[in-house]
mmCIF file of the protein (N, C-alpha, C, O) and its ligand, coordinates in Angstrom:
data_MODEL
# 
_entry.id   MODEL 
# 
loop_
_entity.id 
_entity.type 
_entity.pdbx_number_of_molecules 
1 polymer     1 
2 non-polymer 1 
# 
_entity_poly.entity_id                      1 
_entity_poly.type                           'polypeptide(L)' 
_entity_poly.nstd_linkage                   no 
_entity_poly.nstd_monomer                   no 
_entity_poly.pdbx_seq_one_letter_code       
;(UNK)(UNK)(UNK)(UNK)(UNK)(UNK)(UNK)(UNK)(UNK)(UNK)(UNK)(UNK)(UNK)(UNK)(UNK)(UNK)
(UNK)(UNK)(UNK)(UNK)(UNK)(UNK)(UNK)(UNK)(UNK)(UNK)(UNK)(UNK)(UNK)(UNK)(UNK)(UNK)
(UNK)(UNK)(UNK)(UNK)(UNK)(UNK)(UNK)(UNK)(UNK)(UNK)(UNK)(UNK)(UNK)(UNK)(UNK)(UNK)
(UNK)(UNK)(UNK)(UNK)
;
_entity_poly.pdbx_seq_one_letter_code_can   XXXXXXXXXXXXXXXXXXXXXXXXXXXXXXXXXXXXXXXXXXXXXXXXXXXX 
_entity_poly.pdbx_strand_id                 A 
# 
loop_
_entity_poly_seq.entity_id 
_entity_poly_seq.num 
_entity_poly_seq.mon_id 
_entity_poly_seq.hetero 
1 1  UNK n 
1 2  UNK n 
1 3  UNK n 
1 4  UNK n 
1 5  UNK n 
1 6  UNK n 
1 7  UNK n 
1 8  UNK n 
1 9  UNK n 
1 10 UNK n 
1 11 UNK n 
1 12 UNK n 
1 13 UNK n 
1 14 UNK n 
1 15 UNK n 
1 16 UNK n 
1 17 UNK n 
1 18 UNK n 
1 19 UNK n 
1 20 UNK n 
1 21 UNK n 
1 22 UNK n 
1 23 UNK n 
1 24 UNK n 
1 25 UNK n 
1 26 UNK n 
1 27 UNK n 
1 28 UNK n 
1 29 UNK n 
1 30 UNK n 
1 31 UNK n 
1 32 UNK n 
1 33 UNK n 
1 34 UNK n 
1 35 UNK n 
1 36 UNK n 
1 37 UNK n 
1 38 UNK n 
1 39 UNK n 
1 40 UNK n 
1 41 UNK n 
1 42 UNK n 
1 43 UNK n 
1 44 UNK n 
1 45 UNK n 
1 46 UNK n 
1 47 UNK n 
1 48 UNK n 
1 49 UNK n 
1 50 UNK n 
1 51 UNK n 
1 52 UNK n 
# 
loop_
_struct_asym.id 
_struct_asym.entity_id 
A 1 
B 2 
# 
loop_
_chem_comp.id 
_chem_comp.type 
_chem_comp.mon_nstd_flag 
UNK 'L-peptide linking' . 
ZN  non-polymer         . 
# 
_pdbx_entity_nonpoly.entity_id   2 
_pdbx_entity_nonpoly.name        ? 
_pdbx_entity_nonpoly.comp_id     ZN 
# 
_pdbx_nonpoly_scheme.asym_id         B 
_pdbx_nonpoly_scheme.entity_id       2 
_pdbx_nonpoly_scheme.mon_id          ZN 
_pdbx_nonpoly_scheme.ndb_seq_num     1 
_pdbx_nonpoly_scheme.pdb_seq_num     101 
_pdbx_nonpoly_scheme.auth_seq_num    101 
_pdbx_nonpoly_scheme.pdb_mon_id      ZN 
_pdbx_nonpoly_scheme.auth_mon_id     ZN 
_pdbx_nonpoly_scheme.pdb_strand_id   A 
_pdbx_nonpoly_scheme.pdb_ins_code    . 
# 
loop_
_atom_site.group_PDB 
_atom_site.id 
_atom_site.type_symbol 
_atom_site.label_atom_id 
_atom_site.label_alt_id 
_atom_site.label_comp_id 
_atom_site.label_asym_id 
_atom_site.label_entity_id 
_atom_site.label_seq_id 
_atom_site.pdbx_PDB_ins_code 
_atom_site.Cartn_x 
_atom_site.Cartn_y 
_atom_site.Cartn_z 
_atom_site.occupancy 
_atom_site.B_iso_or_equiv 
_atom_site.pdbx_formal_charge 
_atom_site.auth_seq_id 
_atom_site.auth_comp_id 
_atom_site.auth_asym_id 
_atom_site.auth_atom_id 
_atom_site.pdbx_PDB_model_num 
ATOM   1   N  N  . UNK A 1 1  ? -6.171 17.675 28.415 1.00 0.00 ? 1   UNK A N  1 
ATOM   2   C  CA . UNK A 1 1  ? -6.335 19.081 27.938 1.00 0.00 ? 1   UNK A CA 1 
ATOM   3   C  C  . UNK A 1 1  ? -6.374 18.998 26.393 1.00 0.00 ? 1   UNK A C  1 
ATOM   4   O  O  . UNK A 1 1  ? -6.999 19.841 25.750 1.00 0.00 ? 1   UNK A O  1 
ATOM   5   N  N  . UNK A 1 2  ? -5.730 18.017 25.818 1.00 0.00 ? 2   UNK A N  1 
ATOM   6   C  CA . UNK A 1 2  ? -5.674 17.952 24.401 1.00 0.00 ? 2   UNK A CA 1 
ATOM   7   C  C  . UNK A 1 2  ? -4.990 19.089 23.845 1.00 0.00 ? 2   UNK A C  1 
ATOM   8   O  O  . UNK A 1 2  ? -5.313 19.548 22.750 1.00 0.00 ? 2   UNK A O  1 
ATOM   9   N  N  . UNK A 1 3  ? -4.073 19.558 24.535 1.00 0.00 ? 3   UNK A N  1 
ATOM   10  C  CA . UNK A 1 3  ? -3.345 20.787 23.756 1.00 0.00 ? 3   UNK A CA 1 
ATOM   11  C  C  . UNK A 1 3  ? -1.897 20.294 23.176 1.00 0.00 ? 3   UNK A C  1 
ATOM   12  O  O  . UNK A 1 3  ? -1.176 19.460 23.723 1.00 0.00 ? 3   UNK A O  1 
ATOM   13  N  N  . UNK A 1 4  ? -1.649 20.918 22.070 1.00 0.00 ? 4   UNK A N  1 
ATOM   14  C  CA . UNK A 1 4  ? -0.435 20.452 21.361 1.00 0.00 ? 4   UNK A CA 1 
ATOM   15  C  C  . UNK A 1 4  ? 0.479  21.634 21.600 1.00 0.00 ? 4   UNK A C  1 
ATOM   16  O  O  . UNK A 1 4  ? 0.086  22.775 21.357 1.00 0.00 ? 4   UNK A O  1 
ATOM   17  N  N  . UNK A 1 5  ? 1.736  21.378 22.088 1.00 0.00 ? 5   UNK A N  1 
ATOM   18  C  CA . UNK A 1 5  ? 2.587  22.352 22.362 1.00 0.00 ? 5   UNK A CA 1 
ATOM   19  C  C  . UNK A 1 5  ? 3.733  22.214 21.221 1.00 0.00 ? 5   UNK A C  1 
ATOM   20  O  O  . UNK A 1 5  ? 4.517  21.266 21.251 1.00 0.00 ? 5   UNK A O  1 
ATOM   21  N  N  . UNK A 1 6  ? 3.783  23.103 20.322 1.00 0.00 ? 6   UNK A N  1 
ATOM   22  C  CA . UNK A 1 6  ? 4.832  23.069 19.307 1.00 0.00 ? 6   UNK A CA 1 
ATOM   23  C  C  . UNK A 1 6  ? 6.199  23.380 19.883 1.00 0.00 ? 6   UNK A C  1 
ATOM   24  O  O  . UNK A 1 6  ? 6.359  24.198 20.789 1.00 0.00 ? 6   UNK A O  1 
ATOM   25  N  N  . UNK A 1 7  ? 7.118  22.731 19.351 1.00 0.00 ? 7   UNK A N  1 
ATOM   26  C  CA . UNK A 1 7  ? 8.552  22.911 19.913 1.00 0.00 ? 7   UNK A CA 1 
ATOM   27  C  C  . UNK A 1 7  ? 8.854  22.253 21.180 1.00 0.00 ? 7   UNK A C  1 
ATOM   28  O  O  . UNK A 1 7  ? 9.794  22.664 21.859 1.00 0.00 ? 7   UNK A O  1 
ATOM   29  N  N  . UNK A 1 8  ? 8.052  21.145 21.602 1.00 0.00 ? 8   UNK A N  1 
ATOM   30  C  CA . UNK A 1 8  ? 8.169  20.553 22.589 1.00 0.00 ? 8   UNK A CA 1 
ATOM   31  C  C  . UNK A 1 8  ? 9.499  19.852 22.963 1.00 0.00 ? 8   UNK A C  1 
ATOM   32  O  O  . UNK A 1 8  ? 9.938  19.741 24.108 1.00 0.00 ? 8   UNK A O  1 
ATOM   33  N  N  . UNK A 1 9  ? 10.100 19.376 21.775 1.00 0.00 ? 9   UNK A N  1 
ATOM   34  C  CA . UNK A 1 9  ? 11.369 18.837 21.980 1.00 0.00 ? 9   UNK A CA 1 
ATOM   35  C  C  . UNK A 1 9  ? 12.376 19.796 22.279 1.00 0.00 ? 9   UNK A C  1 
ATOM   36  O  O  . UNK A 1 9  ? 13.291 19.501 23.049 1.00 0.00 ? 9   UNK A O  1 
ATOM   37  N  N  . UNK A 1 10 ? 12.288 21.031 21.689 1.00 0.00 ? 10  UNK A N  1 
ATOM   38  C  CA . UNK A 1 10 ? 13.219 22.133 22.151 1.00 0.00 ? 10  UNK A CA 1 
ATOM   39  C  C  . UNK A 1 10 ? 13.104 22.461 23.558 1.00 0.00 ? 10  UNK A C  1 
ATOM   40  O  O  . UNK A 1 10 ? 14.102 22.671 24.246 1.00 0.00 ? 10  UNK A O  1 
ATOM   41  N  N  . UNK A 1 11 ? 11.868 22.515 24.030 1.00 0.00 ? 11  UNK A N  1 
ATOM   42  C  CA . UNK A 1 11 ? 11.676 22.937 25.453 1.00 0.00 ? 11  UNK A CA 1 
ATOM   43  C  C  . UNK A 1 11 ? 12.282 21.653 26.368 1.00 0.00 ? 11  UNK A C  1 
ATOM   44  O  O  . UNK A 1 11 ? 12.904 21.895 27.403 1.00 0.00 ? 11  UNK A O  1 
ATOM   45  N  N  . UNK A 1 12 ? 12.079 20.420 25.958 1.00 0.00 ? 12  UNK A N  1 
ATOM   46  C  CA . UNK A 1 12 ? 12.639 19.437 26.784 1.00 0.00 ? 12  UNK A CA 1 
ATOM   47  C  C  . UNK A 1 12 ? 14.140 19.457 26.821 1.00 0.00 ? 12  UNK A C  1 
ATOM   48  O  O  . UNK A 1 12 ? 14.780 19.122 27.819 1.00 0.00 ? 12  UNK A O  1 
ATOM   49  N  N  . UNK A 1 13 ? 14.681 19.866 25.684 1.00 0.00 ? 13  UNK A N  1 
ATOM   50  C  CA . UNK A 1 13 ? 16.223 20.015 25.678 1.00 0.00 ? 13  UNK A CA 1 
ATOM   51  C  C  . UNK A 1 13 ? 16.647 21.142 26.487 1.00 0.00 ? 13  UNK A C  1 
ATOM   52  O  O  . UNK A 1 13 ? 17.687 21.082 27.143 1.00 0.00 ? 13  UNK A O  1 
ATOM   53  N  N  . UNK A 1 14 ? 15.803 22.301 26.475 1.00 0.00 ? 14  UNK A N  1 
ATOM   54  C  CA . UNK A 1 14 ? 16.164 23.428 27.372 1.00 0.00 ? 14  UNK A CA 1 
ATOM   55  C  C  . UNK A 1 14 ? 16.083 22.870 28.863 1.00 0.00 ? 14  UNK A C  1 
ATOM   56  O  O  . UNK A 1 14 ? 16.881 23.268 29.711 1.00 0.00 ? 14  UNK A O  1 
ATOM   57  N  N  . UNK A 1 15 ? 15.178 22.013 29.130 1.00 0.00 ? 15  UNK A N  1 
ATOM   58  C  CA . UNK A 1 15 ? 15.047 21.420 30.587 1.00 0.00 ? 15  UNK A CA 1 
ATOM   59  C  C  . UNK A 1 15 ? 16.172 20.682 30.881 1.00 0.00 ? 15  UNK A C  1 
ATOM   60  O  O  . UNK A 1 15 ? 16.658 20.794 32.007 1.00 0.00 ? 15  UNK A O  1 
ATOM   61  N  N  . UNK A 1 16 ? 16.742 19.846 29.959 1.00 0.00 ? 16  UNK A N  1 
ATOM   62  C  CA . UNK A 1 16 ? 17.910 18.971 30.189 1.00 0.00 ? 16  UNK A CA 1 
ATOM   63  C  C  . UNK A 1 16 ? 19.138 19.775 30.440 1.00 0.00 ? 16  UNK A C  1 
ATOM   64  O  O  . UNK A 1 16 ? 20.014 19.359 31.197 1.00 0.00 ? 16  UNK A O  1 
ATOM   65  N  N  . UNK A 1 17 ? 19.230 21.039 29.757 1.00 0.00 ? 17  UNK A N  1 
ATOM   66  C  CA . UNK A 1 17 ? 20.326 21.778 29.920 1.00 0.00 ? 17  UNK A CA 1 
ATOM   67  C  C  . UNK A 1 17 ? 20.366 22.661 31.064 1.00 0.00 ? 17  UNK A C  1 
ATOM   68  O  O  . UNK A 1 17 ? 21.391 22.757 31.738 1.00 0.00 ? 17  UNK A O  1 
ATOM   69  N  N  . UNK A 1 18 ? 19.192 23.389 31.357 1.00 0.00 ? 18  UNK A N  1 
ATOM   70  C  CA . UNK A 1 18 ? 19.083 24.463 32.285 1.00 0.00 ? 18  UNK A CA 1 
ATOM   71  C  C  . UNK A 1 18 ? 18.343 23.958 33.542 1.00 0.00 ? 18  UNK A C  1 
ATOM   72  O  O  . UNK A 1 18 ? 18.183 24.793 34.432 1.00 0.00 ? 18  UNK A O  1 
ATOM   73  N  N  . UNK A 1 19 ? 17.844 22.642 33.753 1.00 0.00 ? 19  UNK A N  1 
ATOM   74  C  CA . UNK A 1 19 ? 17.179 22.320 34.838 1.00 0.00 ? 19  UNK A CA 1 
ATOM   75  C  C  . UNK A 1 19 ? 17.919 21.204 35.601 1.00 0.00 ? 19  UNK A C  1 
ATOM   76  O  O  . UNK A 1 19 ? 17.356 20.622 36.529 1.00 0.00 ? 19  UNK A O  1 
ATOM   77  N  N  . UNK A 1 20 ? 19.075 20.924 35.251 1.00 0.00 ? 20  UNK A N  1 
ATOM   78  C  CA . UNK A 1 20 ? 19.762 19.767 35.708 1.00 0.00 ? 20  UNK A CA 1 
ATOM   79  C  C  . UNK A 1 20 ? 19.823 19.768 37.273 1.00 0.00 ? 20  UNK A C  1 
ATOM   80  O  O  . UNK A 1 20 ? 19.577 18.698 37.830 1.00 0.00 ? 20  UNK A O  1 
ATOM   81  N  N  . UNK A 1 21 ? 20.111 20.804 37.998 1.00 0.00 ? 21  UNK A N  1 
ATOM   82  C  CA . UNK A 1 21 ? 20.112 20.920 39.397 1.00 0.00 ? 21  UNK A CA 1 
ATOM   83  C  C  . UNK A 1 21 ? 19.009 21.455 40.064 1.00 0.00 ? 21  UNK A C  1 
ATOM   84  O  O  . UNK A 1 21 ? 18.955 21.595 41.286 1.00 0.00 ? 21  UNK A O  1 
ATOM   85  N  N  . UNK A 1 22 ? 17.945 21.819 39.108 1.00 0.00 ? 22  UNK A N  1 
ATOM   86  C  CA . UNK A 1 22 ? 16.691 22.333 39.606 1.00 0.00 ? 22  UNK A CA 1 
ATOM   87  C  C  . UNK A 1 22 ? 15.604 21.370 39.827 1.00 0.00 ? 22  UNK A C  1 
ATOM   88  O  O  . UNK A 1 22 ? 15.398 20.547 38.936 1.00 0.00 ? 22  UNK A O  1 
ATOM   89  N  N  . UNK A 1 23 ? 14.885 21.353 40.875 1.00 0.00 ? 23  UNK A N  1 
ATOM   90  C  CA . UNK A 1 23 ? 13.782 20.568 41.037 1.00 0.00 ? 23  UNK A CA 1 
ATOM   91  C  C  . UNK A 1 23 ? 12.559 21.118 40.236 1.00 0.00 ? 23  UNK A C  1 
ATOM   92  O  O  . UNK A 1 23 ? 12.133 22.238 40.518 1.00 0.00 ? 23  UNK A O  1 
ATOM   93  N  N  . UNK A 1 24 ? 12.082 20.511 39.429 1.00 0.00 ? 24  UNK A N  1 
ATOM   94  C  CA . UNK A 1 24 ? 10.833 21.138 38.833 1.00 0.00 ? 24  UNK A CA 1 
ATOM   95  C  C  . UNK A 1 24 ? 9.615  20.359 39.239 1.00 0.00 ? 24  UNK A C  1 
ATOM   96  O  O  . UNK A 1 24 ? 9.292  19.283 38.736 1.00 0.00 ? 24  UNK A O  1 
ATOM   97  N  N  . UNK A 1 25 ? 8.971  20.982 40.183 1.00 0.00 ? 25  UNK A N  1 
ATOM   98  C  CA . UNK A 1 25 ? 7.812  20.220 40.760 1.00 0.00 ? 25  UNK A CA 1 
ATOM   99  C  C  . UNK A 1 25 ? 6.618  20.332 39.816 1.00 0.00 ? 25  UNK A C  1 
ATOM   100 O  O  . UNK A 1 25 ? 5.823  19.397 39.725 1.00 0.00 ? 25  UNK A O  1 
ATOM   101 N  N  . UNK A 1 26 ? 6.470  21.485 39.093 1.00 0.00 ? 26  UNK A N  1 
ATOM   102 C  CA . UNK A 1 26 ? 5.239  21.613 38.298 1.00 0.00 ? 26  UNK A CA 1 
ATOM   103 C  C  . UNK A 1 26 ? 5.762  21.574 36.835 1.00 0.00 ? 26  UNK A C  1 
ATOM   104 O  O  . UNK A 1 26 ? 5.600  22.570 36.131 1.00 0.00 ? 26  UNK A O  1 
ATOM   105 N  N  . UNK A 1 27 ? 6.367  20.495 36.357 1.00 0.00 ? 27  UNK A N  1 
ATOM   106 C  CA . UNK A 1 27 ? 6.926  20.355 35.044 1.00 0.00 ? 27  UNK A CA 1 
ATOM   107 C  C  . UNK A 1 27 ? 5.891  20.704 34.043 1.00 0.00 ? 27  UNK A C  1 
ATOM   108 O  O  . UNK A 1 27 ? 6.197  21.450 33.113 1.00 0.00 ? 27  UNK A O  1 
ATOM   109 N  N  . UNK A 1 28 ? 4.682  20.224 34.154 1.00 0.00 ? 28  UNK A N  1 
ATOM   110 C  CA . UNK A 1 28 ? 3.627  20.633 33.048 1.00 0.00 ? 28  UNK A CA 1 
ATOM   111 C  C  . UNK A 1 28 ? 3.433  22.121 33.027 1.00 0.00 ? 28  UNK A C  1 
ATOM   112 O  O  . UNK A 1 28 ? 3.584  22.781 31.998 1.00 0.00 ? 28  UNK A O  1 
ATOM   113 N  N  . UNK A 1 29 ? 3.102  22.626 34.167 1.00 0.00 ? 29  UNK A N  1 
ATOM   114 C  CA . UNK A 1 29 ? 2.845  23.918 34.331 1.00 0.00 ? 29  UNK A CA 1 
ATOM   115 C  C  . UNK A 1 29 ? 4.176  24.871 33.697 1.00 0.00 ? 29  UNK A C  1 
ATOM   116 O  O  . UNK A 1 29 ? 4.002  25.844 32.963 1.00 0.00 ? 29  UNK A O  1 
ATOM   117 N  N  . UNK A 1 30 ? 5.242  24.474 34.053 1.00 0.00 ? 30  UNK A N  1 
ATOM   118 C  CA . UNK A 1 30 ? 6.482  24.912 33.701 1.00 0.00 ? 30  UNK A CA 1 
ATOM   119 C  C  . UNK A 1 30 ? 6.664  24.965 32.089 1.00 0.00 ? 30  UNK A C  1 
ATOM   120 O  O  . UNK A 1 30 ? 7.097  25.969 31.524 1.00 0.00 ? 30  UNK A O  1 
ATOM   121 N  N  . UNK A 1 31 ? 6.310  23.846 31.447 1.00 0.00 ? 31  UNK A N  1 
ATOM   122 C  CA . UNK A 1 31 ? 6.378  23.707 30.011 1.00 0.00 ? 31  UNK A CA 1 
ATOM   123 C  C  . UNK A 1 31 ? 5.316  24.657 29.350 1.00 0.00 ? 31  UNK A C  1 
ATOM   124 O  O  . UNK A 1 31 ? 5.575  25.343 28.362 1.00 0.00 ? 31  UNK A O  1 
ATOM   125 N  N  . UNK A 1 32 ? 4.129  24.636 29.967 1.00 0.00 ? 32  UNK A N  1 
ATOM   126 C  CA . UNK A 1 32 ? 3.035  25.415 29.457 1.00 0.00 ? 32  UNK A CA 1 
ATOM   127 C  C  . UNK A 1 32 ? 3.442  27.041 29.453 1.00 0.00 ? 32  UNK A C  1 
ATOM   128 O  O  . UNK A 1 32 ? 3.179  27.863 28.576 1.00 0.00 ? 32  UNK A O  1 
ATOM   129 N  N  . UNK A 1 33 ? 4.081  27.221 30.559 1.00 0.00 ? 33  UNK A N  1 
ATOM   130 C  CA . UNK A 1 33 ? 4.525  28.786 30.646 1.00 0.00 ? 33  UNK A CA 1 
ATOM   131 C  C  . UNK A 1 33 ? 5.626  29.110 29.675 1.00 0.00 ? 33  UNK A C  1 
ATOM   132 O  O  . UNK A 1 33 ? 5.717  30.250 29.218 1.00 0.00 ? 33  UNK A O  1 
ATOM   133 N  N  . UNK A 1 34 ? 6.495  28.121 29.328 1.00 0.00 ? 34  UNK A N  1 
ATOM   134 C  CA . UNK A 1 34 ? 7.379  28.440 28.286 1.00 0.00 ? 34  UNK A CA 1 
ATOM   135 C  C  . UNK A 1 34 ? 6.745  28.558 27.091 1.00 0.00 ? 34  UNK A C  1 
ATOM   136 O  O  . UNK A 1 34 ? 6.998  29.509 26.351 1.00 0.00 ? 34  UNK A O  1 
ATOM   137 N  N  . UNK A 1 35 ? 5.811  27.567 26.749 1.00 0.00 ? 35  UNK A N  1 
ATOM   138 C  CA . UNK A 1 35 ? 5.133  27.669 25.472 1.00 0.00 ? 35  UNK A CA 1 
ATOM   139 C  C  . UNK A 1 35 ? 4.465  29.039 25.188 1.00 0.00 ? 35  UNK A C  1 
ATOM   140 O  O  . UNK A 1 35 ? 4.525  29.626 24.108 1.00 0.00 ? 35  UNK A O  1 
ATOM   141 N  N  . UNK A 1 36 ? 3.801  29.483 26.329 1.00 0.00 ? 36  UNK A N  1 
ATOM   142 C  CA . UNK A 1 36 ? 2.915  30.806 26.155 1.00 0.00 ? 36  UNK A CA 1 
ATOM   143 C  C  . UNK A 1 36 ? 3.888  31.944 26.337 1.00 0.00 ? 36  UNK A C  1 
ATOM   144 O  O  . UNK A 1 36 ? 3.649  32.960 25.685 1.00 0.00 ? 36  UNK A O  1 
ATOM   145 N  N  . UNK A 1 37 ? 4.873  31.933 27.066 1.00 0.00 ? 37  UNK A N  1 
ATOM   146 C  CA . UNK A 1 37 ? 5.840  33.105 27.195 1.00 0.00 ? 37  UNK A CA 1 
ATOM   147 C  C  . UNK A 1 37 ? 6.781  33.309 25.908 1.00 0.00 ? 37  UNK A C  1 
ATOM   148 O  O  . UNK A 1 37 ? 7.216  34.415 25.588 1.00 0.00 ? 37  UNK A O  1 
ATOM   149 N  N  . UNK A 1 38 ? 7.031  32.198 25.248 1.00 0.00 ? 38  UNK A N  1 
ATOM   150 C  CA . UNK A 1 38 ? 7.918  32.101 24.118 1.00 0.00 ? 38  UNK A CA 1 
ATOM   151 C  C  . UNK A 1 38 ? 9.325  31.783 24.613 1.00 0.00 ? 38  UNK A C  1 
ATOM   152 O  O  . UNK A 1 38 ? 9.609  31.885 25.807 1.00 0.00 ? 38  UNK A O  1 
ATOM   153 N  N  . UNK A 1 39 ? 10.242 31.380 23.648 1.00 0.00 ? 39  UNK A N  1 
ATOM   154 C  CA . UNK A 1 39 ? 11.499 31.005 24.099 1.00 0.00 ? 39  UNK A CA 1 
ATOM   155 C  C  . UNK A 1 39 ? 12.367 32.192 24.415 1.00 0.00 ? 39  UNK A C  1 
ATOM   156 O  O  . UNK A 1 39 ? 13.375 31.979 25.088 1.00 0.00 ? 39  UNK A O  1 
ATOM   157 N  N  . UNK A 1 40 ? 12.094 33.447 24.003 1.00 0.00 ? 40  UNK A N  1 
ATOM   158 C  CA . UNK A 1 40 ? 12.860 34.454 24.345 1.00 0.00 ? 40  UNK A CA 1 
ATOM   159 C  C  . UNK A 1 40 ? 12.613 35.021 25.786 1.00 0.00 ? 40  UNK A C  1 
ATOM   160 O  O  . UNK A 1 40 ? 13.410 35.844 26.235 1.00 0.00 ? 40  UNK A O  1 
ATOM   161 N  N  . UNK A 1 41 ? 11.557 34.615 26.510 1.00 0.00 ? 41  UNK A N  1 
ATOM   162 C  CA . UNK A 1 41 ? 11.220 34.887 27.712 1.00 0.00 ? 41  UNK A CA 1 
ATOM   163 C  C  . UNK A 1 41 ? 12.186 34.335 28.738 1.00 0.00 ? 41  UNK A C  1 
ATOM   164 O  O  . UNK A 1 41 ? 12.580 34.964 29.720 1.00 0.00 ? 41  UNK A O  1 
ATOM   165 N  N  . UNK A 1 42 ? 12.541 33.055 28.406 1.00 0.00 ? 42  UNK A N  1 
ATOM   166 C  CA . UNK A 1 42 ? 13.430 32.310 29.384 1.00 0.00 ? 42  UNK A CA 1 
ATOM   167 C  C  . UNK A 1 42 ? 12.708 32.054 30.644 1.00 0.00 ? 42  UNK A C  1 
ATOM   168 O  O  . UNK A 1 42 ? 11.562 31.603 30.630 1.00 0.00 ? 42  UNK A O  1 
ATOM   169 N  N  . UNK A 1 43 ? 13.384 32.346 31.811 1.00 0.00 ? 43  UNK A N  1 
ATOM   170 C  CA . UNK A 1 43 ? 12.750 32.127 33.066 1.00 0.00 ? 43  UNK A CA 1 
ATOM   171 C  C  . UNK A 1 43 ? 12.521 33.645 33.739 1.00 0.00 ? 43  UNK A C  1 
ATOM   172 O  O  . UNK A 1 43 ? 12.554 33.831 34.956 1.00 0.00 ? 43  UNK A O  1 
ATOM   173 N  N  . UNK A 1 44 ? 12.285 34.687 32.760 1.00 0.00 ? 44  UNK A N  1 
ATOM   174 C  CA . UNK A 1 44 ? 12.208 35.985 33.184 1.00 0.00 ? 44  UNK A CA 1 
ATOM   175 C  C  . UNK A 1 44 ? 10.831 36.188 33.731 1.00 0.00 ? 44  UNK A C  1 
ATOM   176 O  O  . UNK A 1 44 ? 10.089 35.218 33.890 1.00 0.00 ? 44  UNK A O  1 
ATOM   177 N  N  . UNK A 1 45 ? 10.367 37.693 34.097 1.00 0.00 ? 45  UNK A N  1 
ATOM   178 C  CA . UNK A 1 45 ? 9.335  38.003 34.663 1.00 0.00 ? 45  UNK A CA 1 
ATOM   179 C  C  . UNK A 1 45 ? 8.049  37.650 33.923 1.00 0.00 ? 45  UNK A C  1 
ATOM   180 O  O  . UNK A 1 45 ? 6.997  37.338 34.480 1.00 0.00 ? 45  UNK A O  1 
ATOM   181 N  N  . UNK A 1 46 ? 8.243  37.732 32.632 1.00 0.00 ? 46  UNK A N  1 
ATOM   182 C  CA . UNK A 1 46 ? 6.970  37.205 31.693 1.00 0.00 ? 46  UNK A CA 1 
ATOM   183 C  C  . UNK A 1 46 ? 6.698  35.729 32.031 1.00 0.00 ? 46  UNK A C  1 
ATOM   184 O  O  . UNK A 1 46 ? 5.553  35.383 32.322 1.00 0.00 ? 46  UNK A O  1 
ATOM   185 N  N  . UNK A 1 47 ? 7.676  34.877 32.003 1.00 0.00 ? 47  UNK A N  1 
ATOM   186 C  CA . UNK A 1 47 ? 7.496  33.596 32.237 1.00 0.00 ? 47  UNK A CA 1 
ATOM   187 C  C  . UNK A 1 47 ? 6.971  33.237 33.802 1.00 0.00 ? 47  UNK A C  1 
ATOM   188 O  O  . UNK A 1 47 ? 6.176  32.325 34.028 1.00 0.00 ? 47  UNK A O  1 
ATOM   189 N  N  . UNK A 1 48 ? 7.431  33.925 34.624 1.00 0.00 ? 48  UNK A N  1 
ATOM   190 C  CA . UNK A 1 48 ? 7.026  33.722 36.000 1.00 0.00 ? 48  UNK A CA 1 
ATOM   191 C  C  . UNK A 1 48 ? 5.534  34.200 36.105 1.00 0.00 ? 48  UNK A C  1 
ATOM   192 O  O  . UNK A 1 48 ? 4.746  33.620 36.852 1.00 0.00 ? 48  UNK A O  1 
ATOM   193 N  N  . UNK A 1 49 ? 5.209  35.164 35.414 1.00 0.00 ? 49  UNK A N  1 
ATOM   194 C  CA . UNK A 1 49 ? 3.844  35.600 35.659 1.00 0.00 ? 49  UNK A CA 1 
ATOM   195 C  C  . UNK A 1 49 ? 2.825  34.535 35.123 1.00 0.00 ? 49  UNK A C  1 
ATOM   196 O  O  . UNK A 1 49 ? 1.653  34.583 35.498 1.00 0.00 ? 49  UNK A O  1 
ATOM   197 N  N  . UNK A 1 50 ? 3.246  33.613 34.283 1.00 0.00 ? 50  UNK A N  1 
ATOM   198 C  CA . UNK A 1 50 ? 2.429  32.744 33.809 1.00 0.00 ? 50  UNK A CA 1 
ATOM   199 C  C  . UNK A 1 50 ? 2.558  31.282 34.752 1.00 0.00 ? 50  UNK A C  1 
ATOM   200 O  O  . UNK A 1 50 ? 1.623  30.529 35.021 1.00 0.00 ? 50  UNK A O  1 
ATOM   201 N  N  . UNK A 1 51 ? 3.836  31.141 35.116 1.00 0.00 ? 51  UNK A N  1 
ATOM   202 C  CA . UNK A 1 51 ? 4.126  29.805 35.810 1.00 0.00 ? 51  UNK A CA 1 
ATOM   203 C  C  . UNK A 1 51 ? 3.856  29.864 37.169 1.00 0.00 ? 51  UNK A C  1 
ATOM   204 O  O  . UNK A 1 51 ? 3.565  28.800 37.715 1.00 0.00 ? 51  UNK A O  1 
ATOM   205 N  N  . UNK A 1 52 ? 3.895  31.044 37.940 1.00 0.00 ? 52  UNK A N  1 
ATOM   206 C  CA . UNK A 1 52 ? 3.846  31.132 39.476 1.00 0.00 ? 52  UNK A CA 1 
ATOM   207 C  C  . UNK A 1 52 ? 2.358  31.485 39.657 1.00 0.00 ? 52  UNK A C  1 
ATOM   208 O  O  . UNK A 1 52 ? 1.895  31.649 40.786 1.00 0.00 ? 52  UNK A O  1 
HETATM 209 ZN ZN . ZN  B 2 .  ? 12.397 26.172 31.854 1.00 0.00 2 101 ZN  A ZN 1 
# 
């Protein structure tokens, strides 16, 4: 895709902290959704609209 996601390290840390017991099947889609929804969206409805 050749897309660069800024703040990728921060997102990865978020995953290490928040997804320890979660299975993330679509990790790439999950991270893209975070990048598009922004850090404030968390896993809220705005994030879900993109990720699901
Ligand atoms: Zn997440």
